[in-house]
C-alpha positions in Angstrom: 10.4 10.4 5.3 8.6 8.0 3.1 11.8 5.8 2.1 13.0 6.1 6.4 9.5 4.2 7.2 9.7 2.0 4.1 13.3 0.8 5.6 12.5 0.5 9.2 9.2 -1.4 8.4 11.0 -3.6 6.1 14.3 -4.0 7.8 16.0 -6.9 5.9 13.2 -7.3 3.2 13.6 -4.0 2.1 15.7 -4.5 -1.1 13.6 -7.1 -2.5 10.2 -4.8 -1.9 11.8 -1.6 -3.4 13.1 -3.7 -6.6 9.3 -5.0 -7.0 8.1 -1.2 -6.4 10.5 -0.4 -9.1 9.1 -2.9 -11.6 5.6 -2.7 -10.3 5.7 1.0 -11.6 7.1 0.6 -14.5 4.7 -2.3 -15.7 1.9 -0.1 -14.5 2.7 3.8 -14.9 3.2 4.4 -11.3 5.4 6.3 -8.9 7.5 4.1 -7.0 8.0 6.5 -4.1 3.9 6.2 -4.0 4.0 2.5 -4.1 6.9 2.5 -1.2 4.4 4.6 0.2 1.5 2.1 0.0 3.8 -0.8 0.7 4.6 0.5 3.9 2.0 1.5 5.3 0.4 -1.8 4.7 3.6 -3.5 6.1 3.4 -1.3 9.0 -0.4 -3.0 10.0 1.1 -6.4 9.2 4.0 -6.8 11.4 2.4 -4.9 14.9 -0.2 -8.0 14.3 2.4 -10.3 14.4 3.1 -11.4 11.0 6.9 -11.8 10.5 8.3 -9.0 8.3 9.2 -11.5 5.2 5.5 -12.8 5.3 4.0 -9.1 5.7 6.2 -8.2 3.0 4.8 -10.6 0.6 1.0 -10.1 1.7 1.8 -5.9 1.4 3.0 -7.0 -2.2 0.6 -8.7 -3.3 -2.4 -6.4 -1.6 -0.5 -3.3 -3.1 -1.1 -4.6 -6.6 -4.8 -5.8 -6.0 -5.3 -2.2 -4.7 -4.2 -1.0 -8.0 -6.5 -3.2 -9.8 -9.5 -2.7 -7.6 -8.7 0.8 -8.4 -8.6 0.8 -11.9 -11.9 -1.7 -12.2 -14.0 0.8 -10.1 -12.6 4.1 -10.9 -11.2 5.2 -7.8 -7.9 6.4 -6.3 -4.9 4.1 -6.0 -4.3 5.2 -2.6 -8.3 4.9 -1.4 -8.9 1.7 -2.5 -5.5 0.5 -0.3 -6.8 2.3 2.9 -10.1 0.5 2.6 -8.3 -3.1 2.2 -5.9 -2.0 5.2 -9.3 -0.8 7.4 -10.7 -4.3 6.5 -7.7 -6.5 7.5 -8.2 -4.9 11.0 -11.6 -6.0 10.9 -13.4 -2.7 10.1 -15.6 -4.8 7.4 -17.4 -1.5 6.2 -14.6 0.0 4.8 -14.6 -2.6 1.0 -18.6 -2.8 0.8 -18.4 -0.2 -1.7 -16.3 -2.5 -3.3 -18.9 -5.4 -3.5 -16.9 -7.2 -0.7 -18.9 -8.6 1.7 -17.2 -9.9 5.0 -18.7 -11.2 7.9 -17.6 -13.3 10.9 -19.1 -16.5 9.2 -17.7 -16.0 6.0 -14.1 -15.7 7.9 -14.6 -19.0 9.4 -15.5 -20.5 6.7 -12.6 -19.1 4.6 -10.6 -20.2 7.0 -11.5 -23.4 6.4 -12.0 -23.8 3.3 -7.9 -22.7 2.6 -6.7 -24.9 5.5 -5.8 -21.7 7.6 -7.5 -23.8 10.7 -8.3 -27.4 10.6 -11.6 -27.5 12.8 -14.3 -25.0 13.5 -13.1 -22.9 16.0 -12.8 -19.4 16.9 -9.8 -17.7 15.1 -7.0 -15.8 16.1 -6.4 -12.5 15.2 -3.9 -13.4 12.8 -5.9 -16.2 11.2 -8.5 -13.8 11.0 -6.3 -11.7 9.0 -5.3 -14.2 6.8 -9.2 -15.4 6.1 -9.9 -11.3 5.2 -6.8 -11.3 2.7 -8.1 -14.4 1.2 -11.4 -13.3 1.3 -10.6 -10.0 -0.7 -9.0 -11.7 -3.2 -11.8 -13.9 -3.8 -14.3 -11.1 -3.8 -12.0 -8.9 -6.3 -11.3 -11.5 -9.3 -13.4 -10.0 -11.8 -10.8 -6.8 -11.0 -7.3 -8.5 -11.1 -5.2 -8.2 -14.0 -7.5 -4.3 -14.7 -4.3 -2.0 -14.6 -2.7 -3.8 -17.3 -5.6 -4.4 -19.3 -7.1 -0.8 -19.5 -3.7 0.9 -19.1 -4.4 3.0 -21.8 -7.7 4.5 -20.9 -7.8 8.5 -20.1 -8.0 7.8 -16.5 -5.2 5.4 -15.9 -3.2 7.7 -18.5 -3.7 10.7 -15.8 -2.8 8.3 -13.1 0.5 7.9 -14.8 1.0 11.3 -15.8 0.1 12.9 -12.2 2.7 10.0 -11.0 5.8 11.1 -13.3 4.9 15.1 -12.2 5.0 14.0 -8.6 8.4 11.9 -9.3 9.9 15.1 -11.4 8.9 17.4 -8.9 10.5 14.6 -5.8 13.7 14.9 -8.0 13.9 18.9 -8.1 13.3 19.1 -4.5 15.9 16.5 -4.0 18.1 18.6 -5.5 17.3 21.8 -4.4 17.0 20.7 -0.5 20.9 21.0 0.2 20.6 24.9 -1.1 17.2 25.4 0.6 18.7 23.6 4.2 21.8 26.2 4.4 19.5 29.3 3.3 17.5 28.1 6.3 20.4 27.6 8.3 21.3 31.2 7.9 18.0 32.6 7.4 17.6 30.9 11.5 21.1 32.6 12.6 19.8 36.2 11.5 16.2 35.6 13.4 18.6 34.7 16.6 20.6 37.7 16.0 17.6 40.0 15.8 15.7 38.0 18.9 18.8 39.0 21.1 
């Protein structure tokens, strides 16, 4: 199901995004499948907001990597940070306060002007607000950026790596057994139908 959603939300950008997930996963000791789930969740936020799939893919990749760094820096779960960022992107600014990130309407407008998202002081469109929020997320987390690589040997990061390795192993075993289990379920359903009739 994860990969089905991934393929749908990324479309033509799926192949390069999956390659990104595999490369990042190997570099930082994370499950490609879990990274694909994070990426597709973010992509499924950006696309409905009107961003093109390729642009959304770039934003999803950047925020996934930032989520891993902020999680490592703050000793939090990777997907917890990603969900907080996802919430902030759509306007729930409180979701990221626990990471020291303060987003306000005034700071969004100032960031949009500073980054050239808008040229003059005016109301921001929904997409412009999203771009300003993403920019502020990056600017507010400079100390955390790169933390996962720097602290890869820490107990917490090694534990996350171990858990992700177990997850991938169980998925591989499950994929191997799934056809046999499906056949068994078909037989069991047939028996139940016979007894019910």
